[in-house]
N, C-alpha and C positions, 0 to 999 in steps of 0.2 A: 357608720357602718363602712367597713373597708371592703373595696372591690379589688379582688385578685385578678391579674392578668392570666388570660389563657396560657397554658404550657405549650411551648412549641415542641413539636415531636422531634425526636432526635435524629430522624432521618434527614431533616432539612439542614443540619449543620455541615455535613460534608457538601451539600449542594451549594451552600453559601461560599465555600472555599473554592468550588469549582467556578462559580460565577465571578469571584474576585479575580481568580487567574485568567479566565477568559477575557475580561475588561482590561486587564493589565497587558496582555499581550496582543490584543487587537490592533490592526494597522491604524496608523495616525493620518490617513490620508482621506481625501473625499472620494466618494464613488462616482464614476462616470456612468450615469443611468441611461444608457442607450445601447441597445442590441442591434446589430446589423450584420448582413452577409453580403458578400458579392453576388450580383445578378438579381438581388431582391429589391423592391421598391423601398425607399425611405418612409417608414410609417408615422414619423413624428413631424412636428412643425418645422418650418424652415431653420436650419442650424446657422447661426452668425457667430463668428469667432469672437470671443470676449478679449482676446489679447494677440499679440504678434507671437508666432511660433514657427520653427523651422520644419519642413518636410523632411522626414527621416527616410533615408533609403532602406528599402526591404533587404533581407538577407540574400535574396536571389540577386539584387543589384550589387551589393557589396561583394558577393562571391564572384560575379562576373568581372568586376572591376580588379579584384584580386588576381584572378586569372589572366586578365588582359595585361595587367601591370607585371606579371610573371613572365609572360611570353614575349613582351617587347621591352628592350633595354634602352634606356636613355644614356648614351656614352658620355664620357667626361673627357674634356681635352684641355691642355694647357697651351696657351699661346707662346711660340718661340720666335723671338726677335732675331736670334742668331740665325735660324733657318730661313727666315725672310731676307736678311742681309746677305747670306751666303748664296741664295738662289739668284738675287739681282746681280751680284758680282759675277757670277758664273755666266750669265747671259750677256753682261758687258764685255767679258772676255772672249767671247765666241767670235770665230771668223765667218762672216756671212758672204764672203766673196764680193761679188758685184753688187750685192744687196746690203753692204754694210750701212748704207744710208738709212736703213730701217731700223737700226738698232735703238736709237732714242725713243722711236714710237713704240717698239716692242717692250723697252724697260718701263716706259710710262704705263702702258696698258697692263703690264704684269704687276706692277706696283698697286694699281687699283685693285686687281684680283686678290692680291695677297692682303690688302687692307680689309677685305671681308673675311678672308680665311680659306685655307686649303687644308682639306682632310684627305686621308688615304681611301683607295677604293676598297671594296670587299666588305666582309663580315668583321666585327670587332671580337677580340678573344676574351674569354671569361675563365675563371678557374675551372668550371665544368664543361668548357667547350667553346663553341663559337655562337654568336647571335647576331641577328640582323640589327642594323642601325635603325633607331626610331625614325619614321618618316616625317615626324612632326617637329620634335625639338631636339637640341643637344645642350650640354653644359659646356661653356668656355670659361677658364680662368685666365684672367688678365689683370695685372697689377694687383695680385693677391685676392681678387674678387671674382666669385664665380657668378656667372649669369646664364639664364636660359635664353637660348637663340632659337629662332625658327630655322629648322634644317634647310629651308630653301634659300636663306641668306648666305650660306657658305657653299664652297665648291668642292667636290671631289677632285682628285688629280685629273682624271679623264674629263671632267666637266671643265676645269680650269684651262686645259689645253684647247677644247673647243671654243670656250669664251675668248681666248687669246687671239685665235685664228680669226674669229668673226669680228672682233674690235679692230684689228690692224687691217683686215681686208677691206673695211669700209673706205679707208683712205687710199689703199692700194688694190684695187679690185683686179688688176691685171697680173699680179704676182701669184704663182702657186705656192702660197704660204705653207700648206700642209707638207709638201714636198721638201721645201727649203727648211722648215723647222726639224724635220726628221733627219735630213742629211747633216744639218750643222749642229744638232745636239740640244736645240732650244727645248724640245719636249724632255729630254733627259734631265735638264737643269730644274724643271718644275718639280718640286718636292713639297710634301706637307709642312706647312708652318703651325698647324694645330696638332700637337702631339697627344696621342690616346694615352690616358691614365687608367690603367686596368684596376688598380686598388680602389681609386675613388669611384669609379664605375660600379664596382661590386657593392661598395657602401652605400651610394645613392640609390642603387636598385633595391637593396634591402629595406631601406627607409621608405622608399616610395610604395613598396608593397605593404609595409606595415602601418603606415599613416595615411589612411584613405579618408576623404571627406565623408562624414556620416550623413550629410544632408545634400539636397539638390534644389533648394529653393526656400522661399518663405511665404507665409500667408500673414496678411496685415490684420490688425484689429478691426472689427466691423465689417470684415469681408464675408461674404456668403460662402459657406462650405458645401451644403447640399440642400436642395428644396424639398418640400413635402411632396412625396410620390415619385421623385426622381430615382432611377435605377442606379443602385450603388455599383459603378465600375470599378475595375482594379485601381484606377487612378484615385478615384474618390475614396476608395477604401483606405489608400495608402495616406491620404490626407487626414481621414478621421483617425487612423491609428496614431498618426503623429499628434493630432490634437488631443487625443485621449491621454498620451504619455505626458504632454505638457501640462494638461488639466490636472493630473494627479500630483505633478511636481508643484505647480502653483498653489492649488488649494490645500496641498498637504502641509505646507509651512506658512503660508500668508492668510489662510482662511480663518473664519471664526472658530477657534479651537472649543469653545464651550459647547457649540453645536455638535461637533464631532464627538466629544466626550459623552454627550447626552445621547447621541445616536448609538454609541458603541454600548452604553449601559442598557439601553432598550433592546438592542439585538442580543446582548449577552443574557439578559433575562429571559427572552424568547427562547433561546437555545437551551437554557436550564430547564425551563418549563417543558419543552418538547422532550428533552431526556427523561425527566421525572415521569411524564405521562407514558412514555415507551416502556418504562419498568413497571409502571402502575397498572397498565392494561394487559401486561404479559405475565408477569409474575410478582405479585406484591410481597411474596416471601422472601425476596431478595433484600428488601429493606431490613428484615429482622436479621439476617445473616451478616454481621458487620464486615467479616472478612471478605466476603464475596462482593458485598456492596461497595466496600472501599477499592477492591481490585477493579471492579467494572468502571468506577468513576476515573480511576487512574489511567486506565487504557484509553477512555474517552479524552481525558485531558491531554495525554501524550499525542494523540492523533490531532487534536485541535491546535496545540502549541506549535507542533511541527508545521502545520499548515501555515500559521500566522508568521512564524519565524522565516520559512522558505519564501513566502510572498513578499516579506519585508526586505529581506537581504539577497535572496537568491531566486528571483522569480522565474529565471531562465532554466531552473533545474527542478521544477515541480514535476516533471515526468519521472524523475528518478525516485521519488518517495515510495517506499514499499507498503502502500496502505493495505494490501490483502493479509499482511502479517498481523494487523490489529483484528481482523476478523477471526484469524486463527487463534489469537490470544484469548479471544472471547469464547469461541466455540470449544475451547478445551475445558471449560468450567461451567458453561451454561447451555441450556437447550436452544436449538436454533430459533424457536419462536421468539425467545428474548434477544438473541444475538442480532437477528436480522434489523429489526427497528433501531436498536441501539447503534449498530454500524452505520445505518443510513443517517442517523442523528449525528454521528461523528464526522461524517462527510459534508455536513451542511455549511461549515466555514469555508470549504473550498468553493462551494456554489455561491456563496455571498460575496465574498471578498476577492477572489481570484478573476483576472481578466478573462481567461477561458475556462471559467468555473463550471459551465455546463458540460463541456467536454470532459474535464477531469473527473467530475461527479459520476457521469454515466460510465467512464472507462473503469474507475476503481470500484463503483458499485458492482458492476458485472463481473469484473476479476475477483472481488471478494466473495460474492456468492458462489461462483465456480470453484474457488479455493476451498471453501467449506466442505463442498462435496468431493473434490478430487483428493484432499488431504487425508481424508478417512481411508482412501485406498493406497495412496503413495506417501506414506508417513515414516517409512523406515529406511536407513541407509541411503544408498545412491538414488533411491526411487523418489526422494524428495526432490532431486533435480528434474525428474519427470514433471512433477507437480509445478515446479518453477517454470518449465517450459510451456506448460499448459497456461499458466498465469500470462506468460509473455505472448502467447498466440492470441488469447482473448483480449488483452490490452492493445496488441498491434491491430487486431481487426477493427476495434473501436476507432482507434487513432486514425486508421486508414479511411474509415467511414466518414468521419469528420473532415478530413482533408478533401474527400471527393465533394462533400457538400460545400466546402469553401470555393470550389472550382478553381481550376488552374493548377499547375504542377509546381512543385517546390524542389530546388536543388539541394535544400538543407535538411530534408526529411531524415536522412540518416543519422544526423545528430540527435534529434529526438528519439529515433528508434533505438540507438545505443543507451540512451538514459533509460528507456523503457526496459530494455534488456537488463541492465545493470540493476534497476529497481526489482526486477523479478528475482534476480539472484540474491539480492539482499534479503528477500522473503525467506530463503533458506539459511542465510548466515545469521539472521536476527531470531529465527524460531527458538533456538536453545535458551534464549532469554526467559522463556515460559518456566523454566526450571528454577531460575532465580526468583521469579514472582511467586511461584509455588511454595518456596521456602519462606519469602518475606510475608506473604499474606496467609500462610498456613492453609493453602489449598491442596487439592488433590488432582493431578494431571491424569490423562488417559494412560500415560506410560506408567505412573505410580499405581493405578487401578490394576493394570495387567499384572504388575509385580505382586500386589496383594492378593489377586485371585489365584496365585500359585499355590496349590494344595501341598506342596513340599515345604512351604515356609515353616519355621520351627513352631510358630504358635498353632498352626493347624495340625501339625504333627502331634504336638502335645494334646491337643483335643481329641485327636484320633486314638491316642494311646490311652488316656484317662477316661474317655467317654465316647467309645466307639459307636454306640447306638446314636449318640446326639450328633456325631460327625456324619454318619450316614443319612440322619434326617436333614442335616445342613445341605449335604449334597443333592438330596432329592427336592428340597425346597429351591434350591438354585436352578436345577433343570427346569422345574415347573415355572418359577417366575421368569426365566429367560424365555421360555416358550410363550408365555402370556405377554411379556413385554414387547416381542417382535411385532405384534399388531398395533402397538401404540407409540407415540412419540416420547420415548423415555431414554434415559441414559443406561443402556444395557451393561456396560462394564460397571458402573456404579451399583446397579441392582444386583448384578452377580456377586460382588464383593459383600454387599450388605446381607444377602442370603447366607453366604459362607461363615460370616462372623456373628450373626444375630444371637446365637445361643452359646457363645464361648464361656459365658459365666457359669454354664452347668458343669464345666470341669472342676469347680470348687467343691461341688457336692454331687457327684454323678448319680450315686445310687438313690438320690432323691426322686430321679425321673425314671419312669418305667422303661424307657427305651434302653437303659444301661443296666437294668437288673437281669441277672442270669435267670434262666428257667428254673434251676435248681434251687435259688433263693426264694422263689415264690413270687408271684406278682404282688406288688404293693407291700412287700415285707418291710421296707424302710419306714412306712407310715403306720404300721401295726399298732405300736404303743404310743402314738401321738395324738393329740387332739387335732380337730379340724383346723382349728385357728393356728396351731404350730405348724401343721402341714402346709397351709396356704401360705404362711410367712416364709417357709423354706422355699417353696415353688416361686414365690414372687422375688425372692432374694436374688435369683440368678440374673435379673435385669441389672441391679447395682453392682453385682459381682462382674458382670460382663463389661460395664463402663469403666470399673476400676482396672480390670485386666488390659482394656484398650488403652487407657491412659498409661498404664505401666509399660506397655510395649510400644508407646508412642504412635498408636494408630490414629488417622486423621479425625477430625470432628465429624466428617461425613459418616464414618463407620460408627461412631459412638450414637449419632442420631438415629441410626437403623436399630442400634441395640435398645435405646430408650423407647422408641415408638412401635416396635414389633407387636406389643399387646396393648398399646394405647393407655387408656385408663379403665380398661375392661375388668371383669371379675374373674377369678378362678372358678369357673363354672362347676367342676366336680365337687369341690370342697363346699362352695357356697350352696349348692343344692343339697348336699348332705347335712349341712348345718341347718338349713330351713326345714328340711324333711323331719329332722329330729326335733322341731320345735323351737328353733333359735329365734332371737329377736330380729325382725326385719330392719329395725332401725339401727342395729349394731352390726352392720356388715362391712365397715370401712376396711377392716383388717384383710378382707378378701379382695381388695382392690388393688390393681398394679398402679405404680405412681404416675404412669404416662411420662411425657405428654402424647397427645393424639397425633397420628400421622398427618403431615402437611403437604407432602409431595406425592406425585403419582407412584414414584418408585416405592416409598414407604407404604402406601396402601396396598400395593400389589404384594409386597413382602408379607405384611400382615395377613392378607386373605390366603396366600399360598401357604404360609405357616400353619394356619388353622385347617385348611383343606388337606395337606399332606398328613397332618397327625391324626385328624379325624377319619380320613379315608381308610385307615387300618381297621376301623371297626366295622367296615361294610361286609355284609355277607352275600349280597347279590351285586352283580356287575352288569346291569341292564342300562341302556339309555335313559329309561324312565327314572331308575334309581339315582342316576348321576344328575339329572336335571333337578330333581327334588332336593338332593343332597347339596349341590352347590348353591341353588337359590336359597335354601334354608340358612346356610352359613353366612352368606353375604347379607340376607335380610337381617339376620341377628346383629351383625356389625353395624348396619344402617340404623336399626332400632335403638342400639346403644349409643348412638351419635358418634361412633368412632371416625367418621369420614366428613364430619361437618366442617372440620378446619382444613380439609385437603383441597388441593388444586386439581379436582378431577369432576368430570361432568357425568350426567346420567348415561349418555351415549358411551362414554369410556367404560363404565361400570358394566353396561350391557356386553361390551366387547370382551371384557374380562371373563364374564360368566361364560359366553360362548367358547372362549379359548380354553377355559378350565374344564369344561364339558368334554370338549374334543380331546384334551390331554388325557383325562382320566380313562376315557373309552380306549385310548391307545395304550395306556399303561396296564389296564386291567382287561385286555382282549381275551376272548375265549382261545383255548387251545385244543388241539386235536388229540384225543386219547388214543395212545398206541396200543394195537392189539397184541396180546402176548403170543409168541411163536410157539406152536404145538411140537411137542417132542416127538421125534421119528419112532 
């Protein structure tokens, strides 16, 4: 006996592809499984470093160093032997009068001063102006080698003069050296022997600003980082951040890869299961609509892959991702009850793999939900930028909220704020891709539905010309269905289009239907010489003719589904009853049945009910609330009894809402009017 394997449903094949892509693009690094915040106690066991690692400077510290290096210039000097020799020769040639005996001592002390170096007084000149000399170090080039010297080891010209007076006066305290040096020109002979090099100063200043050390110390292996219960101070948080960065590097490349791959497989499987359940519990019919199902999975994959790629290659730019646009891509073709859980599932990779995943998850989730609502009002022309600014405001508030929780100010917030702003603008820039997706996946966007609902379109004008009664019936059904749909969570543009086109097949044989027969031709004249079977076949044929016309005019599959399901697989009641009343065989009634299928969505159910209500309401002779109650309840009960709503995604509560709205609509449509009295003739 051969045992056959159970057949795998086709819905799982696309999910397998999603799973494979997720595992392929997942980060190949270990996860640092500790969450901490400044000012909060460390909730885990005492953390001991597993390896040596550098303590990385924070952005605030690096920015402060950049500003400091930009404000203070380290000047560059070249040692000049010629200036030294010339200054000493000048002093030796000076006439000191009766104090010429002091000349050897003066020259000796001046040589000692020049051996250390003499620079000019005042500020140094740069290309963009003047700057103060660094109080700490200077560069001195001597014998083709440049060396950093402490500023305190060299003299300015004024300092050299004071040092010369002090050195000589120790051996000759009785001499007024300051007066002697001024009168004889010794002071004038002291000139700098370290010559300022402006070009090299500029070059070294630029390099010092660009090449800052990113670290400020090291932590050794086996050293305690933080103890259990210890408050995480800003200093400890900085060490933890550094340890986390080094941990990801070390274990990303040297760790046991098989465990990482296995972990990625398990996480990828969990993500796919969550996505499947999100669809399963919100709208199972998505699985049967291949185009929409593939589109939904594609949007999910785009979101996840962008997350993985940004985390791996550009983790500093995660704030620039326009995640709300993925919510807009979904809400254009799905109801919000499907969109929200799927959008949340698409954000889970951020939460799992990104270092600040919780912040990004909350920020993009809130912005996406707001975008779904705001875009419905600001989706045309320049108003889309209003929507982008709303998204920017929401993301900025969440971002600032997390910054306040982290405690302490940041001097580089503006970099993240710019990224958030650019990401909000990208939402507007990337939204037009929805029209490309519409074409690729053969879907219908909100804009396309608005175009189809234009009654001046050629196809609807042809319907109006060939079957004017049917056209008016479609308009009435559209108004009724829209009125009912406003009380339920339905796609109103889709419902409006379905109502307008559901009977276009009647233009192929308009006189077959009573609403298109003129009064002079007599009611039912078309069916006068036909059998009930032939008449039923002609009536039923308008469904197939409508689908053929929709295909001919390239109407979307969505519209064709409305045409197929607006009668379900019910019977043509008039001709079936006539057949049975005339003694027809009850087992031979298949010819009176519409081909179906039955409605599956709320919109299709509403259209089926409104189509029947609008047509049957023309037979009413009384217009009282009691009559409307009995009339509506009877028609909907008949549909339920025939099983027409068994496959539909609609609840009993929603059916009761539909009944209530229809009764209200009929009372407004057939309200009583005042009889105007005739005016008496004078």
